RODO-2510 file (C-alpha; in nm, 4 decimals, decimal comma):
residues 98
     n   res          X          Y          Z
     1     m   -10,7104    -1,7623    -3,2111
     2     a   -10,9727    -2,0099    -3,3324
     3     f   -11,0144    -2,0494    -3,7066
     4     v   -11,2983    -2,1630    -3,9332
     5     q   -11,2748    -2,2733    -4,2931
     6     i   -11,5884    -2,2833    -4,5055
     7     i   -11,5779    -2,4895    -4,8221
     8     e   -11,8589    -2,4315    -5,0697
     9     v   -11,9320    -2,7093    -5,3193
    10     r   -12,2007    -2,7788    -5,5732
    11     t   -12,2872    -3,1401    -5,6339
    12     s   -12,5672    -3,3723    -5,7336
    13     k   -12,3703    -3,6586    -5,5727
    14     f   -12,3672    -3,5536    -5,2090
    15     e   -12,4043    -3,9062    -5,0707
    16     q   -12,0889    -4,0175    -5,2537
    17     l   -11,9051    -3,7004    -5,1528
    18     h   -12,0030    -3,7424    -4,7884
    19     r   -11,9053    -4,1097    -4,7919
    20     a   -11,5599    -4,0102    -4,9243
    21     a   -11,5340    -3,7465    -4,6486
    22     q   -11,6171    -4,0100    -4,3854
    23     e   -11,3477    -4,2379    -4,5278
    24     l   -11,1014    -3,9494    -4,5040
    25     d   -11,2023    -3,8952    -4,1410
    26     q   -11,1183    -4,2589    -4,0655
    27     a   -10,7884    -4,2392    -4,2541
    28     i   -10,6656    -3,9361    -4,0569
    29     a   -10,8192    -4,0232    -3,7200
    30     g   -10,5836    -3,9337    -3,4373
    31     r   -10,3715    -3,7094    -3,6612
    32     h   -10,6113    -3,4432    -3,7846
    33     k   -10,6522    -3,1055    -3,6164
    34     i   -11,0264    -3,0643    -3,6769
    35     r   -11,2343    -2,9721    -3,3709
    36     r   -11,5775    -2,9631    -3,5330
    37     d   -11,7079    -3,0386    -3,8813
    38     l   -12,0506    -2,9406    -4,0177
    39     w   -12,2100    -3,0140    -4,3539
    40     c   -12,5011    -2,7897    -4,4549
    41     r   -12,7315    -2,7869    -4,7586
    42     d   -12,8769    -2,4655    -4,8977
    43     r   -13,2576    -2,4753    -4,8697
    44     d   -13,2960    -2,2473    -5,1730
    45     d   -13,0415    -2,4325    -5,3884
    46     p   -13,0216    -2,8035    -5,2991
    47     s   -12,7104    -2,8524    -5,5141
    48     r   -12,5123    -2,6098    -5,2931
    49     y   -12,3385    -2,7404    -4,9812
    50     l   -12,1162    -2,5819    -4,7193
    51     n   -11,8611    -2,7749    -4,5183
    52     i   -11,7785    -2,5696    -4,2089
    53     v   -11,4617    -2,6901    -4,0363
    54     f   -11,3453    -2,5587    -3,6977
    55     f   -10,9823    -2,5531    -3,5808
    56     d   -10,8088    -2,4232    -3,2686
    57     s   -10,5893    -2,1972    -3,4851
    58     y   -10,4971    -2,1062    -3,8409
    59     e   -10,1647    -2,2844    -3,7922
    60     e   -10,3391    -2,6101    -3,7013
    61     a   -10,5636    -2,5740    -4,0052
    62     m   -10,2533    -2,5450    -4,2238
    63     e   -10,1001    -2,8519    -4,0557
    64     n   -10,4208    -3,0375    -4,1301
    65     s   -10,4168    -2,9247    -4,4939
    66     a   -10,0607    -3,0568    -4,5278
    67     l   -10,1638    -3,4158    -4,4512
    68     p   -10,1044    -3,6240    -4,7665
    69     e   -10,4500    -3,7775    -4,7370
    70     i   -10,6055    -3,4338    -4,7897
    71     d   -10,4510    -3,4045    -5,1376
    72     a   -10,5631    -3,7574    -5,2207
    73     f   -10,9145    -3,6723    -5,1021
    74     c   -10,9286    -3,3678    -5,3304
    75     g   -10,8463    -3,5888    -5,6268
    76     t   -11,1059    -3,8452    -5,5222
    77     v   -11,3898    -3,5955    -5,4933
    78     a   -11,3090    -3,3887    -5,8022
    79     p   -11,5400    -3,6027    -6,0219
    80     l   -11,8170    -3,5754    -5,7602
    81     v   -11,8505    -3,1961    -5,7637
    82     d   -12,0082    -2,9841    -6,0356
    83     s   -11,7568    -2,6970    -6,0078
    84     d   -11,4360    -2,6182    -5,8239
    85     p   -11,4866    -2,5772    -5,4482
    86     k   -11,4610    -2,2267    -5,3058
    87     f   -11,2674    -2,1805    -4,9834
    88     y   -11,3348    -1,9093    -4,7247
    89     d   -11,1021    -1,8605    -4,4267
    90     f   -11,2116    -1,6829    -4,1078
    91     d   -11,0520    -1,5992    -3,7746
    92     v   -11,3080    -1,6465    -3,4972
    93     l   -11,3556    -1,3205    -3,3080
    94     t   -11,6285    -1,4304    -3,0693
    95     d   -11,7832    -1,7671    -2,9863
    96     q   -12,0905    -1,7976    -2,7657
    97     t   -12,3029    -2,1014    -2,6956
    98     y   -12,6531    -2,0595    -2,5545
***
């Protein structure tokens, strides 16, 4: 079953945060389990961002989370966020593209 993780962060340093995320992408290229990755900014609160990450399954998401680079990334971005990230985990029940 497909799986989506949504990570909510608040930051005034999005450009630096996104640059660090792109560096992570390069570091784990060919080994990560991510199928799709979206960054969204809240129109009503421009300090609030959502990172929506799509995986083929919960198990693959957990494999991805176990990569050592993920822990290092969390340490790198900690000074760039205004509060601890919030994580939301969802099983995908339906998926339609129009």
